[in-house]
C-alpha positions as CSV (number, residue, x, y, z in Angstrom):
1,X,-23.4,-50.9,20.6
2,X,-19.8,-50.6,19.4
3,X,-17.7,-47.6,18.6
4,X,-16.3,-47.0,15.2
5,X,-12.3,-47.2,14.9
6,X,-10.5,-44.0,14.8
7,X,-9.3,-44.7,11.3
8,X,-12.8,-45.4,9.9
9,X,-13.9,-42.0,11.4
10,X,-11.0,-40.3,9.7
11,X,-11.9,-41.8,6.4
12,X,-15.6,-40.9,6.8
13,X,-14.6,-37.1,7.7
14,X,-12.2,-37.1,4.6
15,X,-15.1,-38.2,2.4
16,X,-17.4,-35.6,3.9
17,X,-14.6,-33.0,3.4
18,X,-14.4,-33.9,-0.3
19,X,-18.3,-33.7,-0.6
20,X,-18.3,-30.4,1.1
21,X,-15.3,-29.0,-0.9
22,X,-16.8,-30.1,-4.2
23,X,-20.2,-28.8,-3.4
24,X,-18.8,-25.5,-2.0
25,X,-16.6,-24.9,-5.0
26,X,-19.6,-25.5,-7.3
27,X,-22.2,-23.6,-5.3
28,X,-20.1,-20.7,-4.1
29,X,-18.2,-20.5,-7.3
30,X,-21.4,-20.3,-9.3
31,X,-23.1,-17.8,-7.0
32,X,-19.8,-15.6,-7.0
33,X,-19.6,-15.7,-10.8
34,X,-23.3,-14.9,-11.4
35,X,-23.7,-12.3,-8.7
36,X,-20.1,-10.9,-8.7
37,X,-21.1,-7.3,-8.9
38,X,-23.1,-7.6,-5.7
39,X,-20.7,-10.0,-3.8
40,X,-17.4,-8.4,-4.5
41,X,-18.0,-5.4,-2.4
42,X,-19.0,-7.5,0.5
43,X,-15.4,-8.9,0.6
44,X,-13.6,-5.6,0.0
45,X,-15.2,-2.9,2.1
46,X,-15.2,-4.1,5.7
47,X,-13.3,-7.0,7.3
48,X,-16.4,-7.6,9.5
49,X,-18.7,-7.8,6.5
50,X,-16.2,-10.0,4.8
51,X,-16.1,-12.5,7.7
52,X,-19.9,-12.7,7.9
53,X,-20.3,-13.2,4.2
54,X,-17.8,-15.9,4.3
55,X,-19.6,-17.5,7.2
56,X,-23.0,-17.5,5.6
57,X,-21.6,-18.7,2.2
58,X,-19.2,-21.3,3.3
59,X,-19.2,-22.2,7.2
60,X,-23.0,-22.2,7.6
61,X,-23.9,-24.4,4.7
62,X,-21.2,-27.1,5.6
63,X,-22.4,-26.9,9.2
64,X,-26.0,-27.5,8.2
65,X,-24.9,-30.5,6.1
66,X,-23.4,-32.1,9.2
67,X,-26.2,-31.1,11.6
68,X,-29.0,-32.2,9.4
69,X,-27.5,-35.5,8.2
70,X,-26.5,-36.6,11.6
71,X,-29.9,-36.1,13.2
72,X,-31.8,-37.4,10.2
73,X,-33.2,-40.9,9.7
74,X,-29.9,-41.8,8.0
75,X,-28.0,-41.1,11.2
76,X,-24.9,-39.8,9.5
77,X,-23.4,-37.9,6.7
78,X,-22.5,-39.4,3.3
79,X,-19.1,-40.2,4.5
80,X,-20.2,-41.9,7.5
81,X,-22.9,-43.9,5.7
82,X,-20.3,-45.0,3.2
83,X,-18.1,-46.2,6.2
84,X,-20.9,-47.9,7.9
85,X,-20.9,-45.5,10.8
86,X,-24.2,-44.4,12.5
87,X,-24.5,-41.4,14.9
88,X,-26.7,-42.5,17.7
89,X,-27.6,-42.1,21.2
90,X,-28.2,-44.9,23.7
91,X,-30.1,-47.8,22.5
92,X,-29.5,-46.8,18.8
93,X,-31.9,-43.9,18.7
94,X,-31.2,-40.8,16.4
95,X,-29.6,-37.9,18.1
96,X,-31.5,-34.7,18.6
97,X,-30.9,-31.8,16.4
98,X,-29.6,-29.9,19.5
99,X,-27.0,-32.6,20.1
100,X,-26.1,-32.6,16.5
101,X,-25.6,-28.9,16.4
102,X,-23.4,-29.2,19.5
103,X,-21.3,-31.8,17.9
104,X,-20.8,-29.9,14.8
105,X,-20.0,-26.6,16.7
106,X,-17.2,-28.5,18.7
107,X,-16.0,-30.3,15.5
108,X,-15.4,-27.0,13.7
109,X,-13.9,-25.0,16.7
110,X,-10.6,-23.3,15.6
């Protein structure tokens, strides 16, 4: 088992960032436009509600993308697959959903 070079990992993350950004802009933009009367108050009344709304509309979907792709049979996100990187445990086995969630949590710590 060999480890992917740092440069290759950065390219994979950049590709995943582009996928997440395009998907986020399309999905969140469409939802925000269609349901504007219902969503606008969520961002203007309470800072706590605004943070939670942002989390559920942006952070959670992106996190689920990483978590579910990395523990799937593909063993990686679209960016990792494009760069030929697989996320594996010892002996090439898929990682568990718990380990994938922990990796994603650490990845997105501020």
